[in-house]
C-alpha positions, 0 to 999 in steps of 0.5 A, spaced: 466 466 523 467 468 530 472 463 532 475 463 525 477 470 526 481 468 532 486 465 527 486 472 523 493 474 526 496 468 523 494 469 516 496 476 516 503 474 519 504 468 515 502 472 509 507 478 510 513 473 512 512 469 505 511 476 501 517 479 504 521 472 503 520 472 496 521 479 495 528 478 498 529 472 494 527 475 487 531 482 489 537 477 490 536 475 483 535 481 480 539 487 483 546 485 481 544 487 474 542 494 476 548 495 481 555 497 480 560 491 480 564 493 487 557 493 490 554 486 489 547 485 493 547 492 495 540 493 494 539 486 498 543 489 504 539 495 504 532 492 504 534 487 510 536 494 513 529 497 511 526 490 514 529 491 521 527 498 521 520 496 519 519 490 524 521 495 529 516 500 527 511 495 527 512 492 534 512 499 536 505 501 532 502 495 535 504 496 542 502 504 543 495 505 545 490 507 540 487 512 544 494 516 543 493 515 535 486 518 536 488 524 540 494 526 536 490 525 529 490 532 527 498 533 529 499 527 525 495 530 519 499 537 520 506 533 519 504 529 513 502 535 509 508 539 511 512 533 509 508 533 502 510 540 501 517 539 503 517 535 496 517 542 492 522 545 497 529 546 493 534 543 496 530 538 500 525 535 495 528 531 490 526 530 482 527 523 480 524 521 473 520 527 472 516 526 479 517 530 486 516 524 490 522 524 495 525 529 500 532 528 503 535 531 510 542 531 512 541 525 517 536 521 513 536 517 507 531 519 501 524 519 503 517 518 500 512 522 504 506 519 501 507 512 504 506 515 511 501 519 509 496 513 507 496 511 514 495 518 517 489 519 512 486 512 514 487 515 522 484 521 520 478 519 516 476 513 521 477 519 527 472 523 523 467 518 522 467 516 529 468 522 533 465 528 528 459 524 524 454 522 528 450 521 522 454 518 516 449 519 511 449 526 512 452 530 506 456 535 509 459 531 515 458 524 512 461 526 505 463 533 504 468 534 510 472 528 510 473 529 502 475 536 503 480 533 508 482 528 504 483 533 498 489 537 501 494 531 501 491 528 495 492 534 491 499 535 494 501 528 492 497 529 485 502 535 483 508 531 485 506 527 478 504 521 483 497 519 480 498 512 482 498 513 489 493 519 489 488 514 486 490 508 491 489 513 497 482 516 494 480 509 493 482 506 500 478 512 503 472 511 499 472 504 501 473 506 508 467 511 508 463 506 505 464 501 510 463 507 515 456 508 512 456 514 507 451 514 502 454 509 496 451 513 490 455 519 493 461 515 493 460 512 486 458 518 482 464 522 485 469 516 483 466 516 476 467 524 475 474 523 478 476 518 473 473 522 468 476 528 470 483 525 471 483 522 464 480 528 461 486 532 465 491 527 462 489 528 455 489 535 456 496 535 458 499 530 453 506 528 453 509 523 457 503 522 462 497 521 456 502 516 452 503 512 458 495 512 459 494 510 452 500 505 451 497 499 455 491 499 450 496 497 444 502 494 446 504 492 439 504 499 437 508 502 443 512 496 445 519 500 443 517 506 447 511 508 452 509 501 452 516 497 453 515 495 460 508 492 460 510 489 453 517 486 456 513 484 462 508 480 458 514 476 455 517 475 462 510 471 464 510 467 457 517 465 458 516 463 465 510 459 463 507 454 468 514 452 471 518 458 470 525 458 467 529 457 474 531 462 479 536 466 477 535 464 470 531 469 467 533 474 461 528 480 462 532 482 468 538 483 464 536 490 462 530 488 457 525 490 463 526 496 466 525 497 474 525 489 474 527 490 482 522 495 483 515 496 480 516 490 475 518 485 480 512 481 479 513 479 472 520 476 474 517 472 479 513 469 473 519 468 469 523 465 474 519 461 478 512 460 474 505 460 475 505 457 482 509 462 485 505 468 482 499 465 484 502 464 491 503 471 491 496 473 489 493 468 494 498 471 500 495 478 498 488 475 498 489 472 505 491 479 508 485 482 505 481 476 509 485 477 515 484 485 515 476 484 514 476 479 520 480 483 525 476 489 523 470 485 525 472 483 532 475 490 533 473 492 540 470 499 538 468 502 531 475 507 530 479 501 531 474 497 526 475 503 521 482 503 521 483 496 520 479 497 514 483 502 511 490 499 513 488 493 509 486 497 503 492 501 503 496 494 502 491 490 498 489 495 493 496 497 491 498 490 490 492 489 485 494 495 481 501 493 481 499 486 478 494 489 473 499 493 471 504 487 470 499 484 466 497 490 462 490 490 465 491 497 467 495 503 465 503 504 468 502 507 474 509 506 477 506 503 484 511 498 487 508 491 489 508 492 497 512 488 501 516 485 495 518 490 491 525 494 493 524 500 496 525 503 503 519 507 505 514 503 502 517 497 506 517 500 512 510 503 512 507 497 510 510 493 516 507 499 520 500 498 517 501 491 519 503 492 526 497 497 527 493 491 524 496 486 529 495 492 535 487 492 533 487 484 534 491 484 540 486 489 543 480 485 541 483 479 544 485 482 551 478 485 551 475 478 550 479 475 555 477 480 560 470 479 558 471 471 559 474 472 566 469 477 568 463 471 566 467 466 570 468 470 576 460 472 576 459 464 576 463 463 581 460 468 586 453 465 584 456 458 586 
């Protein structure tokens, strides 16, 4: 296992390259149907520009010393909270489809603050469990205080009507706390209460959210309204079958399946490229999970190890949720498929997360090389 972990960075990078590549190919296939005639492949061009920015950000994130992340964690947290609050400020926050998830400044494109918040919360929880919690099984310092810190941005994101991202952030943080040593029964009981409370809250609100929550349970009855996307998604998978109908030949992207280039790009992969392509996408995310675990195992210190766990969860959990929604196993959450779906903020900060994982790997490799060099020097001196 230890020797195999040396190749974890190759698993990570190859999986990311594959997912980004298939995302660009499928975006080229789907985006012309949602673009004006005079802006052919505009989405592809934008995604490529996001890819360049994200790659630069990933390289920078990998090279910055991790001490800097540890020392600046409270500053990052404050900035993340301020950006989330700006979603509610008139003239800055932007409403799209009834949700207040985006902000826009004169010098920036539309921006989704919840994406960098995932990384910041990972750094924050990891820092707390390493620097402020000597006994992870203590109730206050090992569970209550980190949950209290987490609740601030989570509540802001929830009030943006972004329940999917809220659930992902909490799930990733709970996984990180479990690995850090928090009592499992505290996390499990809180998760059960949280899910029960969320369902009760959505039912109490009624309207669109409650209808979307219940639609996946009976798509036949809701296929013309709230269950439309998931119904058409299943039709796309059925149409593609094992071999697919061929790249560019899919029918669902022609206005039948809404958001086929963003939240529901996975069914288009199944329709046009078939079962092998969808399984390859799932395998790529499995390999990212394996690589993340291996990187966390060989991290040079506990802070980096926990950060690697949290970042891996931030990538893999949304992917699992997206696939679950596309196959009608979960309620429609509106989460994109990381690295594949169209979307600038998601792509950029997912690549930054990948860069941070690479940074953990590089530092562990450097430490191992230094240790080997020291041992060799001692042997030579004995001789």
